[in-house]
N, C-alpha and C positions, 0 to 999 in steps of 0.2 A: 278615131276620132278619142279614144282613153290616148293612145300615144302624143296625136298633138297636144290633149291639155296637158299632159307631163312635163311634155317640152317648153308649154308656153310658160308652166311652173317654175321651170327649172332654171329659164334663162329672165324668170323676173326677179329673184333673187341679185346675180350679178350684175344685172343691169341699175337696180336700185340701190346696188352698196358703190358701184362706180358713180353714181350721178353724186351720190352724198360724198362721196371723199371729193372729188373735183368740186363740188359747190364748197367744202370744208376749207379744201386748200387756198381757194379762190380770195375766200373772205377774210382768212385770219391768219394765212404766212404769209401778208404783204408787208413788208416791213414799211415801218412809219418813215415818212417825207425826213429829209435833214432838217435840223433845228436852226443852221443858217441856212438864206437863199442861194440858191447855184450860183449868181454874180458875185457874190458875198465871197463866196468859197475859191471860185476863179481867181478872183483879184487877189486873195491870200495867197495862191499856190504862184501867181503871178509875182509877186514880191519877195515870198519869202518861203520855198518850197517845205522847209522844215517846220515852218508852224499850220501846214495841210497837215502833215504825218503827225502833229501833237494833237490835231483837232480828231483825225480818227481814233490814233491810241487813245484818249481819251473817253471820246463813243465806246469803242470797245470793252475799256476796263469795267465800265458802267453797263455795259450789254446792250446801249442802244442801238448797235448794230443790227439786233436781233429781232424776228415780228413783233409781232405784241402779244398775238396768242401765247411764246415762249415767255415772254418777258413784258407781264402785265407792271410790273413796276422797276422803276432802275435799281436793281441787285446786282451783287457778281453773279453768274451764270454759275458756280461749282455749289454756292450756296442753296440756289433753285433747285438744282438737279439732285442735291442731298434732300431736301426737303420732300422732293415730290418722290424720291426710291423710299424714304422712310414712309411717307404716307400712304405708297401703293402696299408696302410688306406690312402694315398695321391693318388695310383695309381689303387684305388679299380674299377674305372668305365672300365680302361682299360684294367684289369683279365675282368672282366664282359663281355667287347664286344668280349675280344677274344675267349672266351670259345663259346658264340652266336654263333660267324663267324667259329668255328670247329662243332658247332653243324648243323649249315646250310649248309656247307660242306659234311658233312658225310649225311645228310636228303635227298640234290640233288644226291650223287651219288646212295643212294638206290632206289629214284623216278629213275634215268634214269636207271640201270638194272631191275626194275622192269616192266619198258616199252620197255627195249630190250627185256625182258623174254616174253611177250606179243607179240611182232613182229614178235619174232621167233617159238614162237605157232602158231600164224596165217601162217606164211610162211611153218610150217611141215604143217595143213592142208590141205594147197593149194597144196603142193607138193604129199601129198596122193593122192586127187580130181584125178589132174592131170594122176596119177600112173594108179587109178581105173580104168579111163576112154582109157588111152593108151591101159592095158590088156583087156577092154571090146573090143575096136576097134580093138585088134590084133586077138579076138576071133574069130572074122565074117570071 
């Protein structure tokens, strides 16, 4: 029973993590639709292929081809990356403390479940002793 409980607990963490990652990717990394309708883009491509290339390059220059999560406002991608790296470097201690807090909570939860399992095991043994005593008393 203890092995079953431990196995279920250990499988819960990767399952929840996987579901969270998939939900995050589906909801945030889908690129924005093009600024122009598809029919207008196909007409522009039919009349002048270079205009389409110009359009694509202008969107890429403003980083509009990136998902909204990466590019919340149209700016240069290099500026966004530099800003993110600087922000992470300044707040590295907070990130480490947040991860440490998450691990402490997870460890406390596992310890709580382990102690609860021991208490339930003791309760089952007590009930089995009481049942055996009741059967013995009833047989006399």
